[in-house]
C-alpha positions in Angstrom: -27.7 4.3 -30.0 -24.7 6.7 -29.9 -27.1 9.7 -30.3 -29.3 8.4 -27.5 -26.2 8.0 -25.2 -25.1 11.6 -26.0 -28.6 13.0 -25.2 -28.7 11.1 -21.9 -25.2 12.3 -21.0 -26.2 15.9 -21.7 -29.4 15.5 -19.7 -27.5 14.1 -16.7 -25.0 16.9 -16.9 -27.7 19.6 -17.1 -29.6 17.9 -14.2 -26.6 17.7 -12.0 -25.7 21.3 -12.8 -29.2 22.5 -12.0 -29.1 20.7 -8.7 -25.8 22.3 -7.7 -26.6 25.8 -9.1 -27.9 28.3 -6.6 -29.4 31.7 -7.6 -31.1 34.6 -6.0 -31.5 38.3 -5.4 -28.9 40.7 -4.0 -29.4 44.2 -2.6 -27.2 46.7 -0.8 -27.0 50.3 0.5 -23.7 52.0 0.0 -21.8 55.3 0.2 -19.9 56.2 -2.9 -17.8 59.0 -4.3 -15.6 59.9 -7.3 -12.0 60.3 -6.4 -9.8 63.2 -7.4 -12.1 65.7 -9.0 -14.6 67.8 -7.1 -13.6 70.1 -4.2 -15.0 69.1 -0.9 -16.7 65.9 -1.9 -19.2 64.6 0.7 -20.0 61.4 -1.1 -23.5 60.1 -1.9 -25.7 57.4 -0.3 -27.3 55.0 -2.8 -28.5 51.5 -3.4 -28.0 48.5 -5.6 -30.3 45.7 -6.7 -29.5 42.7 -8.8 -29.4 38.9 -9.3 -26.7 36.3 -8.9 -25.9 32.7 -9.4 -23.5 30.5 -7.5 -21.7 27.7 -9.3 -19.7 25.2 -7.1 -16.1 24.7 -8.3 -15.5 21.8 -5.9 -17.4 18.7 -5.0 -20.8 19.5 -3.5 -22.5 16.6 -1.6 -25.9 16.2 0.1 -24.8 18.4 3.0 -23.9 21.4 0.9 -20.2 21.0 1.5 -18.9 23.1 -1.5 -16.5 25.8 -0.1 -15.5 27.4 -3.4 -17.9 29.0 -5.9 -17.9 31.1 -9.1 -20.5 33.9 -8.6 -21.6 36.0 -11.7 -23.7 38.9 -10.6 -25.6 41.7 -12.4 -27.0 44.7 -10.6 -28.4 48.3 -11.0 -26.2 50.6 -8.9 -26.9 54.2 -8.0 -23.5 56.0 -7.6 -21.8 59.3 -8.0 -21.3 61.9 -5.4 -22.3 65.3 -3.9 -20.0 68.2 -3.4 -20.0 71.4 -1.4 -17.9 74.2 -2.8 -18.8 77.6 -1.2 -22.2 76.2 -0.3 -23.6 79.6 0.6 -22.9 80.7 -3.0 -23.3 77.6 -5.2 -25.4 75.3 -3.1 -25.1 71.5 -3.1 -23.6 70.2 -6.3 -24.9 66.8 -7.5 -23.2 64.4 -9.7 -25.4 61.3 -9.7 -24.6 58.4 -11.9 -26.5 55.1 -12.2 -24.8 52.1 -13.6 -25.7 48.6 -14.9 -22.8 46.6 -13.4 -21.5 43.1 -13.5 -19.1 41.3 -11.2 -17.7 37.8 -11.4 -16.6 36.7 -7.9 -14.6 33.8 -6.5 -16.4 33.1 -3.3 -14.5 31.1 -0.6 -15.9 29.7 2.6 -13.8 29.1 5.6 -13.8 25.3 6.1 -12.1 22.3 7.7 -12.3 19.4 5.4 -16.0 19.2 4.2 -17.2 21.1 7.3 -18.0 24.5 5.8 -18.2 27.5 8.1 -20.7 30.4 7.8 -18.0 33.0 7.1 -16.9 33.7 3.6 -14.7 36.0 1.5 -15.2 37.0 -2.1 -13.4 39.0 -4.8 -13.5 39.6 -8.5 -13.5 42.0 -11.5 -16.3 44.5 -12.0 -17.4 46.3 -15.1 -20.1 49.0 -15.3 -22.0 50.9 -17.9 -23.6 54.3 -17.3 -27.3 54.3 -18.0 -28.4 57.5 -16.3 -26.7 60.8 -15.4 -28.3 63.4 -13.2 -26.0 66.5 -12.9 -27.3 69.4 -11.0 -25.0 72.4 -10.5 -25.3 76.1 -10.3 -24.5 77.7 -13.7 -22.0 79.9 -11.9 -20.2 76.8 -10.6 -19.6 75.5 -14.2 -18.3 78.9 -15.3 -15.7 79.0 -12.6 -14.9 75.4 -11.9 -15.2 73.3 -15.0 -11.8 74.3 -16.2 -10.3 73.2 -12.9 -12.3 69.9 -12.5 -12.5 69.1 -16.2 -15.7 67.2 -15.6 -17.6 68.3 -18.7 -17.6 64.8 -20.2 -18.3 61.4 -18.5 -17.1 58.0 -19.6 -19.9 55.5 -20.0 -17.9 52.4 -19.5 -15.8 51.6 -16.5 -14.0 48.7 -14.8 -12.4 47.9 -11.5 -12.4 45.3 -8.7 -14.9 44.3 -6.0 -14.2 42.4 -2.8 -15.6 41.8 0.6 -16.6 39.4 3.4 -19.9 38.0 4.5 -21.8 35.7 6.8 -24.4 33.0 6.0 -27.3 33.7 8.4 -29.8 31.0 7.3 -30.2 28.6 4.4 -31.8 31.5 2.4 -30.1 34.6 3.8 -26.6 35.9 3.9 -25.2 39.4 4.7 -22.0 41.0 3.4 -19.7 44.0 3.6 -18.2 45.0 0.2 -15.8 47.5 -1.3 -15.6 48.5 -5.0 -12.7 50.3 -6.4 -12.6 51.6 -10.0 -9.5 51.6 -12.2 -10.9 53.6 -15.1 -11.5 57.3 -15.3 -15.0 58.7 -14.8 -14.1 62.0 -16.4 -11.8 61.2 -19.4 -10.9 64.9 -20.0 -9.3 65.2 -16.6 -5.7 64.6 -17.3 -4.5 65.6 -13.8 -6.0 62.8 -11.7 -7.4 59.3 -12.1 -11.0 60.2 -11.3 -12.3 56.7 -10.4 -15.5 55.5 -8.7 -15.4 53.9 -5.2 -18.0 52.7 -2.8 -18.5 50.7 0.4 -21.7 48.7 0.7 -23.6 46.7 3.3 -26.0 44.2 1.7 -27.9 40.9 1.8 -28.3 38.0 -0.5 -31.6 36.0 -0.7 -31.5 32.5 -2.3 -34.5 31.6 -4.4 -33.7 27.9 -4.7 -31.6 27.1 -1.6 -31.2 23.3 -1.3 -29.0 20.8 0.4 -27.5 19.0 -2.7 
């Protein structure tokens, strides 16, 4: 009897969790750059695509009243930067880095009691792992600038913070503006500056299982 009660309790807990859990797809376009390394950085436009889940941290009734969520998210993000140093001589220098990244956000909706508004804020830590590097520079550039920029080696693992604000548009769609700021060095051999990643993104979330409970 005790085993049956335990199994039933676990089943109820999983069922309630599944009913409260939301998940979906997230995508964004962003402009990123690497701070403190390449002369005349002009940044780089890229995109990100991933999946997320929203786990309510406060009571969530039939009217979807939860105003605080834990939001783990995994995405593929195309980052890096372009630089112009004597463009007529060296051309456009490309330092393109693709990452598999994870954020864990606290997501907070403006609310009054159980009346949740459509506007929300979010913030949390971010980690990223380099999965692709596409470096295209003129050989003459490396000969004359690598000793200055010290960008001959790239760190695969990085960490930082991500935060932003958004607006719930429909039950299945929301839009957001986000800023990511790295704390770790992109180029570990550069002992002059903290060569960190940064980006500003405009994106949307699409819920695959949006419900009202």
